[in-house]
MDTraj code that builds the backbone (N, CA, C; nanometers):
import mdtraj as md
import numpy as np

residues = "MET ALA LEU GLU ALA HIS LEU GLU GLU LEU ASN GLU LYS HIS ARG GLN LEU ASP ALA TYR ILE VAL GLU GLU LEU GLN HIS PRO SER VAL ASP THR LEU LYS ILE MET GLU LEU LYS ARG GLU LYS LEU HIS LEU LYS GLU GLU ILE LEU ARG LEU ARG LEU SER PHE LYS PRO ASP LEU HIS".split()
xyz = np.array([
    [2.8302, 0.9746, 0.5087],
    [2.8332, 1.0917, 0.4054],
    [2.7694, 1.2406, 0.4510],
    [2.8646, 1.3190, 0.4470],
    [2.8424, 1.4604, 0.4634],
    [2.7448, 1.5247, 0.4272],
    [2.6612, 1.4630, 0.2614],
    [2.5809, 1.4964, 0.1786],
    [2.4483, 1.4789, 0.2844],
    [2.4482, 1.3030, 0.3109],
    [2.3196, 1.2772, 0.4031],
    [2.3072, 1.3378, 0.5001],
    [2.4182, 1.4075, 0.6066],
    [2.3759, 1.4533, 0.7271],
    [2.3261, 1.5902, 0.6850],
    [2.3678, 1.6764, 0.5793],
    [2.3297, 1.8058, 0.5549],
    [2.2010, 1.7690, 0.5369],
    [2.1280, 1.6932, 0.3968],
    [2.0466, 1.7043, 0.3529],
    [1.9456, 1.6506, 0.5244],
    [1.9660, 1.5641, 0.6235],
    [1.8823, 1.5153, 0.6920],
    [1.8893, 1.6985, 0.7798],
    [1.9892, 1.7458, 0.8115],
    [1.9991, 1.8735, 0.8556],
    [1.8905, 1.9522, 0.8292],
    [1.8625, 1.9843, 0.6932],
    [1.7799, 2.0391, 0.6539],
    [1.6253, 2.0211, 0.6285],
    [1.6049, 1.8499, 0.6491],
    [1.4900, 1.7830, 0.6602],
    [1.4033, 1.7960, 0.8165],
    [1.5453, 1.8544, 0.8933],
    [1.5164, 1.8412, 1.0476],
    [1.4422, 1.9880, 1.0516],
    [1.5413, 2.0944, 0.9943],
    [1.4840, 2.2407, 0.9701],
    [1.3301, 2.2746, 0.9223],
    [1.3084, 2.1958, 0.8317],
    [1.2046, 2.1672, 0.7803],
    [1.1032, 2.1575, 0.8387],
    [1.1143, 2.0557, 0.8974],
    [0.9989, 1.9650, 0.9909],
    [0.9633, 2.0812, 1.1049],
    [1.0327, 2.1186, 1.1499],
    [1.0804, 2.2202, 1.2561],
    [0.9982, 2.3643, 1.2493],
    [1.0483, 2.4177, 1.1335],
    [0.9026, 2.5288, 1.0568],
    [0.7882, 2.4888, 1.0549],
    [0.7541, 2.3657, 0.9811],
    [0.6394, 2.3192, 0.9508],
    [0.5628, 2.3494, 1.1189],
    [0.6562, 2.2530, 1.2064],
    [0.5604, 2.2626, 1.3688],
    [0.5225, 2.4544, 1.3699],
    [0.6306, 2.5122, 1.4072],
    [0.6247, 2.6492, 1.4604],
    [0.5156, 2.7065, 1.3748],
    [0.4663, 2.7114, 1.2274],
    [0.3832, 2.7490, 1.1334],
    [0.2827, 2.6511, 1.2091],
    [0.2093, 2.5666, 1.2300],
    [0.0720, 2.5417, 1.2934],
    [0.0784, 2.5678, 1.4456],
    [0.2050, 2.5762, 1.4808],
    [0.1707, 2.6696, 1.6661],
    [0.1273, 2.8090, 1.5889],
    [0.1877, 2.8638, 1.5467],
    [0.2029, 3.0283, 1.5277],
    [-0.0101, 3.0892, 1.5029],
    [-0.0068, 2.9564, 1.4282],
    [-0.1669, 2.9801, 1.3396],
    [-0.2783, 2.9634, 1.4578],
    [-0.2110, 2.8781, 1.5794],
    [-0.2773, 2.8697, 1.6472],
    [-0.3569, 2.9726, 1.7913],
    [-0.2803, 3.0751, 1.7341],
    [-0.2815, 3.2043, 1.8053],
    [-0.3857, 3.2190, 1.7586],
    [-0.4274, 3.3319, 1.8527],
    [-0.5891, 3.4310, 1.8417],
    [-0.5836, 3.5038, 1.7494],
    [-0.4185, 3.6202, 1.7887],
    [-0.3916, 3.7002, 1.6755],
    [-0.2612, 3.6692, 1.6016],
    [-0.2918, 3.6461, 1.4936],
    [-0.1980, 3.5706, 1.3774],
    [-0.1419, 3.6741, 1.2712],
    [0.0146, 3.6473, 1.3270],
    [0.0774, 3.7528, 1.2628],
    [0.0825, 3.7025, 1.0846],
    [0.0143, 3.7332, 0.9792],
    [-0.0243, 3.6745, 0.8789],
    [0.1346, 3.7158, 0.7970],
    [0.2037, 3.8293, 0.8516],
    [0.3515, 3.8622, 0.7737],
    [0.4489, 3.7791, 0.7978],
    [0.3977, 3.7433, 0.9277],
    [0.5218, 3.6016, 0.9814],
    [0.5408, 3.5074, 0.9228],
    [0.3800, 3.4590, 0.9285],
    [0.3430, 3.3238, 0.8592],
    [0.4108, 3.3308, 0.7114],
    [0.3686, 3.4585, 0.6847],
    [0.3927, 3.4391, 0.5093],
    [0.5724, 3.4260, 0.4916],
    [0.6546, 3.4629, 0.6019],
    [0.7742, 3.4543, 0.5795],
    [0.8144, 3.3491, 0.6427],
    [0.7504, 3.2649, 0.7166],
    [0.8070, 3.1289, 0.7697],
    [0.7453, 2.9988, 0.6349],
    [0.6897, 3.0701, 0.5424],
    [0.6212, 2.9872, 0.4620],
    [0.7150, 2.9544, 0.3720],
    [0.7583, 3.1061, 0.3409],
    [0.8316, 3.1248, 0.2425],
    [1.0021, 3.0365, 0.2802],
    [1.0633, 3.0868, 0.4065],
    [1.1703, 2.9989, 0.4152],
    [1.1595, 2.8393, 0.4365],
    [1.0320, 2.7983, 0.4480],
    [1.0432, 2.6578, 0.4398],
    [1.0335, 2.6069, 0.2972],
    [0.9892, 2.7161, 0.2280],
    [0.9711, 2.6567, 0.0437],
    [1.1257, 2.6673, 0.0096],
    [1.1607, 2.7884, 0.0875],
    [1.3461, 2.7893, 0.0237],
    [1.4328, 2.6260, 0.0651],
    [1.3321, 2.5610, 0.2008],
    [1.4272, 2.4675, 0.2344],
    [1.3750, 2.3639, 0.1819],
    [1.2754, 2.3290, 0.1114],
    [1.2502, 2.2185, 0.0489],
    [1.2961, 2.2164, -0.1226],
    [1.3281, 2.3755, -0.1454],
    [1.4190, 2.3645, -0.2928],
    [1.4962, 2.3223, -0.2522],
    [1.6161, 2.3256, -0.2111],
    [1.7289, 2.3462, -0.1522],
    [1.7420, 2.2132, -0.1585],
    [1.6365, 2.1337, -0.1124],
    [1.6725, 1.9600, -0.0387],
    [1.6471, 1.9314, -0.1486],
    [1.5473, 1.9421, -0.2712],
    [1.5407, 1.8829, -0.3808],
    [1.6499, 1.8904, -0.4953],
    [1.6837, 2.0497, -0.4889],
    [1.8275, 2.0932, -0.5564],
    [1.9445, 1.9763, -0.5074],
    [2.0056, 1.9429, -0.3858],
    [2.0833, 1.8847, -0.3626],
    [2.0855, 1.7270, -0.4147],
    [1.9364, 1.7265, -0.3722],
    [1.9174, 1.5579, -0.3846],
    [1.9330, 1.5002, -0.5612],
    [1.8865, 1.6169, -0.6554],
    [1.9334, 1.5802, -0.7762],
    [2.0380, 1.5960, -0.8283],
    [2.1416, 1.6686, -0.7658],
    [2.2521, 1.7309, -0.8446],
    [2.3191, 1.6011, -0.7953],
    [2.2829, 1.5375, -0.6763],
    [2.3918, 1.4413, -0.6435],
    [2.3801, 1.3125, -0.6348],
    [2.2547, 1.2833, -0.7048],
    [2.1889, 1.1595, -0.7514],
    [2.3161, 1.0318, -0.7925],
    [2.3225, 0.9344, -0.7484],
    [2.4258, 0.8987, -0.8125],
    [2.4137, 0.8151, -0.9859],
    [2.4869, 0.8222, -1.0534],
    [2.4490, 0.8206, -1.1886],
    [2.4499, 0.6474, -1.2260],
    [2.3023, 0.5769, -1.2708],
    [2.3161, 0.4374, -1.2789],
    [2.3602, 0.3903, -1.3592],
    [2.3985, 0.4503, -1.4712],
    [2.4930, 0.3870, -1.6039],
    [2.5767, 0.2813, -1.5949],
])
top = md.Topology()
chain = top.add_chain()
for i, resn in enumerate(residues, 1):
    res = top.add_residue(resn, chain, resSeq=i)
    for name in ("N", "CA", "C"):
        top.add_atom(name, md.element.get_by_symbol(name[0]), res)
traj = md.Trajectory(xyz[None], top)
């Protein structure tokens, strides 16, 4: 199903952003603005994933 593939793609991007944030935080000269932007993007992805899951949830009635 296309929706499942799209959700998996969004989840993968979310995981990659998380790994990138952890990597960036290891640098001695952390760019806090960059970290904030990455976290904002990560949150946006999480919200989009949740929105898609809720809007396409099968009706159990």
